[in-house]
C-alpha positions, 0 to 999 in steps of 0.5 A: 813949492821950493824943492830945497825947503821941501827937502829940509822939511822931509829931513826934519820929519825923518830926524824927529820921527813924525810930521807932528814933531817936525811941524812943531820944530819948524813952526808950521802945520802938520798938513803943510809938512805932509804937503812938502813930503808929497811934493817930493814924492810926486816929483820923484815918482816914488814913495819916500815914507811908509806911514801908519797911525802909530809910526812912520818908516823910510822906504828903501828909496826914501833912505837913499834920498834922505842921505843925499838930502842931508848932504845937499842941505849941508852944502847949501849951508856951506854955500851960504857961509861962503858969501857971509861975513867971516865973523858971522856968529856960529849958529845952527845945529852942530853934530859932533861925535866923540869917544865916550869918556874923553867926550864927557870929561873934556870935549863936552864941557868946552862945547857947553861953554861955546853954546853959552857964548853963542845962543843961536848955536845948537849942539847934538853930541854923540858919545860912543867908542865905536868909530862912526862914519863922519860923512854917512852919519851926517856929522859936522865934526868928529874927535879922534885919538890915536892913529887915523884911518881913511881921511878921504873927504875930510879935513883934519887938525891936531888939537891936543895930545893925550898923555898916558901914565902908569899908576897904582894904589899905594896899597898895591905898591907897598905889597909889590914894590914900585917898578923902576924900569920897563922890564920890571913891569913883567913882574907886576899885575896889570889891569888890561884894557881890551876893546873889540877882543884886542889887548892894547899894548902899553907904549913908551917913547924912545929917543929917535926910535919907535915907541917901545910896546909892552904887552900887559899881563894880568888877570883883569881884562876890562873894556872901560877905562874908568872901570880900570881906574876904579880897579887900580884905585882898589889895589888890583894892579897897575894901569896905563891910563890917560892923565885927564882921567886919573888927574883927580885920583893922582892929586888926591892920593888914591893913585900914584904915578910910577915910571916917570923917568921912562917918559909918557906916551902921547896919543894925538887928538884930532878934529875931523870935519867934511871937506867943503869950500869954506869952513862953517863958522860953527865948526871953526868956533868949535875947533878953535876952542878945543885947540886952545883949551884941550892941551892943558886938560889932557897933559 
């Protein structure tokens, strides 16, 4: 049997959770899926999967082999792309990890348009604020905002900037007044964004200097930006939020932007993908469409 094919069948069986589901997806019989897995086990001399009538699970050796198989199959796909025409239509499964809110509001709608344009493209989209390991997670593409951590083995491209605005409800501003300077913020109730136990400072650009960081003070601490926007709309205090998240509330009058003269901080937004000899067409298409459309959405 062809080892690469067997590896692909094994990975699909693990991803889908059963031989039967893999057989349906690959349009082959269940016994043939089992034959491919047994071929690998006999060749390696180890058991890769523990199977019962109700469930299957990877052995320790199987887990390690599964991760390497995914990497090998990714490289095989890239190798095919190297010799293919550069204008090859994007196709195959594109696995993308992204921040939850930014993903739902900005990234996913653009990728859906891409999928409608290219019917052979499949999307696996993962929405989560904890930062996933791109290589270990087997992702083709990741979207990140703010400072980037270790980028070894990755290629990055800036695709936009997330503009931050200070805003509050008209009822709050009537009761407490509008802050006119950054120093005025100390006299106001802030709705605080706290993630992983850490309060994020509000940042304001300064000409030729590092941004000024102001630590917000208030009695509300939330770990969800949309909940903060809701609280601000209810007059609970001032909030420092991405423009794309509060655009409709600002346009509709539910929120009012303040401190416009102080400048608005931009968080860079990056696309990251595993380093390879040639960028796969599906990744190139996704990054290009995001780079073209995100700046207008985010600023």
